[in-house]
C-alpha positions in Angstrom: 8.0 -46.7 36.2 5.8 -43.6 35.7 8.2 -42.5 32.9 8.0 -45.9 31.2 4.2 -45.9 31.2 4.3 -42.4 30.0 6.5 -43.3 27.2 4.5 -46.1 26.6 1.1 -44.2 26.4 2.9 -41.5 23.8 4.1 -44.3 21.5 0.4 -45.8 21.4 -0.7 -42.3 20.8 1.8 -41.8 18.0 1.3 -45.4 16.2 -2.4 -45.6 16.8 -3.1 -42.9 13.7 -0.5 -44.7 11.4 -2.0 -48.3 12.5 -5.8 -46.6 11.6 -4.5 -45.5 8.6 -3.1 -48.9 7.5 -6.5 -50.5 8.5 -8.3 -47.7 6.6 -6.5 -48.5 3.2 -6.6 -52.3 3.6 -10.2 -52.0 3.7 -10.0 -50.1 0.5 -10.6 -46.7 2.4 -9.3 -43.4 1.0 -8.8 -40.1 2.7 -11.6 -38.1 3.8 -10.3 -35.0 1.9 -10.3 -37.0 -1.4 -13.6 -38.1 -0.9 -15.1 -34.9 -0.1 -13.1 -33.4 -3.1 -14.5 -36.2 -5.4 -18.1 -35.6 -4.4 -17.8 -31.8 -4.9 -16.1 -32.5 -8.3 -18.8 -35.0 -9.5 -21.5 -32.6 -7.9 -20.3 -29.9 -10.1 -20.3 -31.9 -13.2 -23.9 -33.2 -12.6 -25.2 -29.6 -12.4 -26.9 -28.4 -15.5 -26.2 -24.7 -15.9 -27.9 -24.0 -19.1 -30.2 -25.9 -21.9 -31.4 -25.1 -25.3 -35.3 -24.8 -25.1 -36.4 -27.5 -27.7 -39.5 -25.6 -28.4 -39.3 -22.1 -27.6 -36.8 -21.2 -30.7 -34.0 -23.1 -29.2 -33.7 -20.3 -26.5 -30.8 -20.8 -24.2 -32.3 -21.4 -20.8 -30.3 -20.6 -17.4 -32.9 -20.1 -14.8 -34.4 -23.0 -12.7 -37.8 -22.8 -14.2 -36.8 -22.3 -17.6 -34.5 -25.5 -17.4 -37.5 -27.4 -15.9 -39.8 -26.1 -18.8 -37.1 -27.2 -21.3 -36.7 -30.6 -20.0 -40.4 -31.3 -19.6 -40.8 -30.3 -23.5 -38.1 -32.5 -24.6 -39.5 -35.5 -22.8 -43.2 -34.8 -23.9 -41.9 -34.6 -27.4 -39.7 -37.5 -27.1 -42.5 -39.7 -25.9 -45.3 -38.4 -28.0 -45.8 -40.7 -31.0 -45.0 -39.1 -34.5 -47.5 -39.5 -37.6 -46.4 -42.0 -40.0 -46.7 -42.2 -44.0 -49.0 -45.1 -44.4 -48.5 -45.3 -48.1 -44.4 -45.8 -47.1 -45.4 -48.6 -44.7 -47.8 -50.3 -47.0 -45.0 -50.4 -49.5 -42.5 -51.8 -47.1 -44.9 -54.6 -46.1 -45.6 -55.4 -49.8 -41.9 -56.2 -50.1 -42.1 -58.9 -47.3 -42.1 -62.1 -49.2 -44.6 -65.1 -47.8 -41.8 -67.1 -46.8 -40.5 -64.3 -44.4 -43.3 -64.0 -42.9 -44.2 -65.2 -39.3 -46.8 -67.8 -39.1 -49.9 -67.3 -37.0 -48.6 -70.0 -34.3 -45.5 -68.1 -33.8 -47.2 -64.9 -33.8 -48.9 -66.2 -30.7 -45.8 -67.3 -29.0 -43.9 -64.0 -29.8 -46.9 -62.0 -28.5 -47.8 -64.0 -25.3 -46.9 -62.6 -22.1 -43.5 -63.7 -20.5 -42.7 -64.8 -17.0 -40.0 -64.2 -14.8 -39.0 -68.2 -15.1 -38.9 -67.2 -19.0 -36.2 -64.8 -18.6 
């Protein structure tokens, strides 16, 4: 009887990993090694090793502080309004016919605050 119990226990030990693997795959899981490699590959792809500095004569930056300076300069320039050529704007506005203009009542509707229910 002990031999039979031992054999049965060994069968359970042998089949448990197989069943666990099947359950794992049934639930959409993937092997831990694959997940680790995927995460490492994505981390490498997300790492920025060099940038061209947008202000400093397009110098190539590699050091963390230089990379931070390049990114800061880029976004400061990106969100800084540029000056406009008023004569061109006036010319453009003069070309809009009166039939293509938005009425005052429509202007109020367009510019009023919206609520979550409106969305």
